[in-house]
C-alpha positions in Angstrom: -9.6 233.5 -209.9 -11.4 237.0 -210.3 -11.7 237.6 -206.7 -8.2 236.6 -206.3 -6.7 238.6 -208.6 -8.5 241.8 -207.8 -7.4 241.1 -204.1 -4.0 241.1 -205.4 -4.6 244.1 -207.4 -5.8 245.8 -204.6 -2.6 244.8 -202.4 -0.2 245.7 -205.2 1.0 242.5 -206.0 -0.1 242.6 -209.5 -0.2 245.6 -211.7 -3.0 247.1 -214.1 -0.7 245.1 -216.9 -0.7 242.3 -215.3 -4.5 242.1 -215.0 -5.0 243.3 -218.7 -2.9 239.9 -219.4 -4.8 237.8 -217.2 -8.1 239.1 -219.3 -6.6 238.5 -222.5 -5.4 235.0 -221.4 -9.0 234.5 -220.6 -8.7 233.9 -216.8 -11.1 237.2 -216.3 -13.5 239.0 -218.5 -12.6 242.5 -220.1 -15.8 243.6 -218.0 -13.9 242.0 -214.7 -10.8 243.8 -215.7 -12.1 247.2 -216.1 -13.9 246.4 -212.4 -10.6 245.7 -210.9 -8.5 248.3 -212.6 -10.9 251.2 -212.7 -12.4 250.3 -209.3 -9.3 250.5 -207.8 -8.5 254.2 -209.5 -12.3 255.1 -207.8 -11.7 254.0 -204.2 
C-alpha cells in the first residue's frame, strides 16, 4: 500500500492530509508518512 500511496501523492491525486489519514488508520507507518510528504517536498 505504501508504494501506491507514494505514487498517488507524487501525481497529486492524494494530499498530505490524505496521506496522514492513511497513517492514522494504520495503512502506512509514521516513518513512511514522513518519507512520502518530506520526500516530495525535497525533490
